[in-house]
N, C-alpha and C positions, 0 to 999 in steps of 0.2 A: 738254245735252240728252239725254232717257231712252233708254234703249235695252234690250234683253236678248241676251243671247248664251246660247247652249246649245250644249253639247260631250255628245255621247254616250259614256258610259264604258263602257258594257255594254249588248250586244245580240247578237242570235243569230249575227251574222255580223262581221266585221272588215274596215277599210278597207284594211290591209296584214299584212303578215307580223309585224309588230313589236308588234302589238297582238293580245289573248286575245277570244275571243269566248265564249257561254255562253247558254243559255236562259234569259235574263232583260232585264230592263231598269235601267238608271239613267241619269237626264240630268242634269248638271251645269247650273245655271243663275244667271248672275250678273243681276241686275235690281238697278236704284238701287246703293245699297251694301249690299244682301242678298244671300248666297251661298246656295242654294238646292239639296237633291236633290230628284229627282222620280222616287220606285223607290230600291232600294238593290242593283237585281242579285240573284242567287241565292245568291251567295258574295263573299267577300271580293277577289274576282278585279277587281272595278271598282277598288279601291284600287292595284293594280300598273298598271292602265292610266292612270288619273289620275296616277301618279308619271312616266311615260312620256310623258305628255301635256303634264307640266308645269302640272296643276290642282290649286289649294290646297285639297284637301278637307277639310285640319284647319282651316280655316277657315269650314267650313258653319257658316251659321247655324240653318238648318229642311231638315227632312227630311218629304216628304210620301208616305205609303205607299198609292196606290191602293187595295190591298186585301192581305188576309192569306195571299198565295200565296207560296211560296219564290222564285219567279221576280222576285218584287217588294220582299219582305222580308226576303229570304234574306241580307244582307250587313248588316243593323240593327244586331245585337249586336256586331260588328266595328268597326262604324264610331263605335258609344259608346264604345269603349275607345280609341280613337284621337283619338275627340273628343267628351269628356263633357260639353260644350256644348252642342251641338247640341240641337233642341228636335223631336218628332218629332209630325208630325199625322197623326191617322187617324180615320177613322168609330169610333165608339163600338162599334157593334155587331161591329166586326172585332177587337176587345181580347178574342178569345176564340180556344179550340183551331179549327181547322180542318182538313179531311183530304180524300184523295182516293181513290174506290173503284176497285180495280182488282179487276174479277171479284169473288172473295170475300173477299181484302182490303183493307181501308182503312188506309191510313198518312196520318200528319200531313204538313202543308204547311204553310209560314210559321211564324211565330213562336207559342210556346206561349202561354197565357193568364198562366205565370208571369212572362215578358217584362213583362209591362205592368205587374204588382203590382210586381214587384221595381225598375221603372223610373219609376213614377207619377210623380214631380215633373220628369220631362223628357217626359213625353207628353200632349199635348193631345188628348183625345177629344172631338171634335165632335158632334153629333148631326144637322145639315142642312146648313148653311151657315157658312162662317169665313172672314174675312179674316186671308191668313197674315202681311201684309204690305200697305203703299199698293199698291193697282192689282195685287195678286194674291190671287186669291179660290181656294177649293175648295168642291165641292157636290157632290151627286148627280141623276143623271139622273130625271125624272118618270116616266118609262115604262121598263120592262126588257124584254128578249128572254128567252125559255126555249127557242127555238129551238135553238141549237147542239146538238148529241148529245154534244159532251167535256164541258159543262157539266153534264149531268144527273151525272155521276161525283163532285162535288164537294159536302160536306156543312161545316155551322158547328153548332160544339154552343152552344144556347142551353139554359142554368141545367144543368141534368143531362141534356139529351135531345139525341139528333144530329137536325138536319135539313137537308135538300135546300138548297144555298144558292141563292137565287132571284137575287145580286146586285144587290139593290135598295140594298144600303148601298156600292156601289164608289162610287170618289172619283174626278173630274176636277177639273183646274185652271183658270183662266184668269186672264191676265196681260197688262196695257196696256202698250205700249211707250211711248205716247204719250198724245195725246187721245181722251178716250174715243170721239169721234163716229169718227176713224179705224179704229176696229177692235182687235182683242183677236186671242193669240194662245191657243190651245185645247192643252192638255196630256192626253194619257188613257195608264192603262196598257195593259190588254187590250181596253177595250169589251166586258166581258162583258154588260153592260145595253145594247148595241146602238150602234155610234157614231152611228148617225142620232138614237135618241135622244137621246144627248150632245150634239150639235151643237144639235138644237132647243131642248134644254132652257137650254143657254148662250144662244143667240139672244133666248129669250123673257125671260131674268133679265136680258140686260145690253144688248138692243136695239140692237147694233151691228153691222158685218160682221166676218166671220173672215177675220183675216191670212191663218192658218194652222191647221192642225189637225196634231198631232202624237202619234204612238204605235203602238200594235199592235192591230188589227183583229178579234182571235180567230177566224181563220179557218184556220189550221195544223193539219195532223194530225198524224202520228205522227214526220214528219219535216218539214224546210222545204221540201221539195218536193212536200207532199200537202197535199189541203184536209180539213177535216172539217166542212165543210159542202157545200152542194149550188151546183152551177154557177151555178142560176138565182137562189140568196140572193145570193150575189156579185153577177150582174148587176143584180138589185134596188137592193142595195145601192149600188154604182156609181152606177146611174141617180138614185138619191135624193141622193147626194151633188153629182152635178154639177148639180142642179136647187136647189142651194143657193147661199147667197152667199159663198161660201169662195174664197180665194186659192189658196192652194197647200194640197197635202196630202202630209208626210212619213210615211211607214209604215213599220214595222219590226217584230222581234220576234215575237209569234203571228198575224200577217198570213200571214208565210211567204213565198217566193220565187215559188210556184204561184199564191197568192193576189194576191199583187202583181200579178203578170204578168196575171191574169184580170181585176182592177180596170183595169189600165191599156189595156186592151182599149177600154173605155169612156171614161176616163177623160184618156187620152193625155198630154202633157206635164204637166198640171196634179199629177200624184201622182209621188212620187220615192220610193225605197228608201234608207233611212238606216241608215250603218253604224255600230259603232263607230269612235270615232275622227272623227267628222266632225262640223263646226260650222256652226251656222245664228246670223244676226245677224238682228236686227230694229228 
């Protein structure tokens, strides 16, 4: 019988004091005979958590990087040193330099373009849609948001020019634990393109119910107890998610605790906060 096992190796909070937390996301996934990482966290921290949780990251076959920000790709270099056989999947548009603007200063975020050139044989840079393995797919939303104020500070290098990142290349994943008609699990990194846009795209592409949505929703402000968007926007997102054919929602990372609590006012027991060290099975 096919199944999916997901263990959180890196997230902004930890389930207990024996594990470490950071502003990043790394999900370890066992699907059939494949071992996959969705995101690599912001640093090598996920490797220590994996050791403490007895997760065999040295056996990971595949790494999916949702977008090229440090919170998602910061641990990729150290992973390849530990496991040179792993293959990295990323949207081709993100195999370049990215930056974040803070006041008058602009600093790099994520992997430099030189990383992809140096590791070209290990990188699969897809352009729109890709099948990672049987019943595990990655794609991008058909529409994307520009509403979040914190998104306006991100830039991406195209050729020799820096342009504001519109996140039209942000990647999400869809995984089927069983029969297609029974539905899929959707994985997202930060949902810069909008979580409702991502869910709508996935449902249109696969025409199946959503067993669960897992990931960050890009609502966190300067810390986990603040929000970066309006309360009305969060309420609208919660209402739209409630109206969709979704089983459960497991959010984390850039949603923040405040964003989660506001979503829960509408979604109730349908939504849960996912901490480092916690595990899901489907």
